[in-house]
PLY file of the C-alpha trace (Angstrom):
ply
format ascii 1.0
element vertex 110
property float x
property float y
property float z
element edge 109
property int vertex1
property int vertex2
end_header
0.01 0.09 0.04
1.43 3.32 -0.94
-0.45 5.46 1.41
-2.39 7.34 -1.25
-6.14 7.24 -1.30
-7.74 4.84 -3.72
-9.61 6.42 -6.58
-13.29 5.60 -6.56
-13.00 4.07 -10.09
-10.20 1.82 -8.94
-12.15 0.84 -5.81
-15.27 -0.09 -7.88
-13.01 -2.17 -10.24
-11.51 -4.07 -7.48
-14.96 -4.76 -5.98
-16.20 -6.15 -9.14
-13.25 -8.53 -9.46
-13.87 -9.66 -5.93
-17.62 -10.10 -6.57
-16.80 -12.19 -9.73
-14.34 -14.33 -7.95
-17.01 -15.04 -5.35
-19.41 -16.15 -7.77
-16.91 -18.12 -9.76
-15.93 -20.13 -6.68
-19.58 -21.20 -6.15
-19.26 -24.57 -7.99
-16.21 -25.57 -5.93
-17.81 -24.71 -2.65
-21.16 -26.36 -3.36
-19.89 -29.26 -5.34
-21.82 -28.49 -8.59
-25.20 -28.92 -6.86
-27.58 -26.10 -5.62
-25.93 -23.63 -7.79
-27.88 -20.31 -8.43
-29.34 -19.71 -11.79
-28.53 -16.29 -12.78
-29.99 -13.58 -13.20
-32.93 -14.87 -11.25
-30.98 -16.30 -8.32
-33.06 -19.25 -8.00
-31.73 -22.84 -7.16
-30.82 -24.90 -10.12
-31.46 -28.13 -8.17
-34.39 -27.62 -5.78
-37.98 -27.86 -6.92
-39.63 -27.09 -3.74
-37.41 -24.19 -2.64
-36.65 -22.28 -5.70
-34.93 -19.14 -4.04
-31.18 -19.08 -3.66
-29.39 -19.73 -1.23
-31.64 -22.73 -0.71
-31.50 -24.83 2.67
-28.82 -27.33 1.04
-26.61 -24.46 -0.31
-26.74 -22.91 3.09
-25.67 -26.00 4.81
-22.90 -26.66 2.24
-21.55 -23.04 2.53
-21.73 -23.32 6.37
-19.83 -26.56 6.23
-17.10 -24.96 3.80
-16.53 -21.98 6.18
-16.97 -24.04 9.52
-16.49 -21.71 12.47
-15.47 -18.77 10.32
-18.70 -16.91 10.40
-16.93 -13.55 9.46
-15.51 -15.05 6.26
-18.98 -16.77 5.43
-20.59 -13.40 6.04
-18.22 -11.64 3.88
-18.41 -14.23 1.08
-22.41 -14.16 1.06
-22.08 -10.40 1.13
-20.32 -10.45 -2.16
-23.00 -12.83 -3.58
-25.49 -10.46 -2.36
-23.78 -7.65 -4.26
-24.10 -9.68 -7.45
-27.70 -10.59 -6.83
-28.52 -6.80 -6.25
-26.89 -6.00 -9.64
-28.74 -8.82 -11.30
-31.97 -8.00 -9.71
-32.38 -4.14 -9.52
-36.16 -4.16 -9.25
-35.98 -6.62 -6.13
-36.45 -5.30 -2.51
-32.96 -4.81 -1.37
-33.87 -5.49 2.29
-35.55 -8.76 1.40
-32.48 -9.79 -0.54
-30.14 -8.85 2.24
-32.22 -10.94 4.73
-32.50 -13.93 2.45
-28.46 -13.83 1.65
-27.19 -12.95 5.17
-29.59 -13.64 8.11
-28.90 -17.35 8.11
-25.17 -16.71 8.66
-25.75 -15.57 12.29
-24.54 -18.27 14.65
-27.58 -19.21 16.77
-25.54 -22.00 18.67
-24.77 -19.71 21.66
-21.06 -20.40 21.60
-18.08 -18.32 20.52
0 1
1 2
2 3
3 4
4 5
5 6
6 7
7 8
8 9
9 10
10 11
11 12
12 13
13 14
14 15
15 16
16 17
17 18
18 19
19 20
20 21
21 22
22 23
23 24
24 25
25 26
26 27
27 28
28 29
29 30
30 31
31 32
32 33
33 34
34 35
35 36
36 37
37 38
38 39
39 40
40 41
41 42
42 43
43 44
44 45
45 46
46 47
47 48
48 49
49 50
50 51
51 52
52 53
53 54
54 55
55 56
56 57
57 58
58 59
59 60
60 61
61 62
62 63
63 64
64 65
65 66
66 67
67 68
68 69
69 70
70 71
71 72
72 73
73 74
74 75
75 76
76 77
77 78
78 79
79 80
80 81
81 82
82 83
83 84
84 85
85 86
86 87
87 88
88 89
89 90
90 91
91 92
92 93
93 94
94 95
95 96
96 97
97 98
98 99
99 100
100 101
101 102
102 103
103 104
104 105
105 106
106 107
107 108
108 109
């Protein structure tokens, strides 16, 4: 880091790369199952629960990150950003809840 402030355009380009990498990593993290169909962000495997992330995708992502809830939250946050870009007419609050609320640890442990 040079100590210079990053220009807005450079920051947005870096963010777009980060989001693209997060989406590209999904097949490896989900074992090519329960992947989202874009741009609708529906599950490509589930019939009963068409929205993504579906329950099996949440389980697999949770297993992939283990106890690293911060890493998991950052990862699904990047995916949320991609979904917001793909679904500009969708309710942002609803998408945020759908993508991130399940990442909270409800086990009561640290």
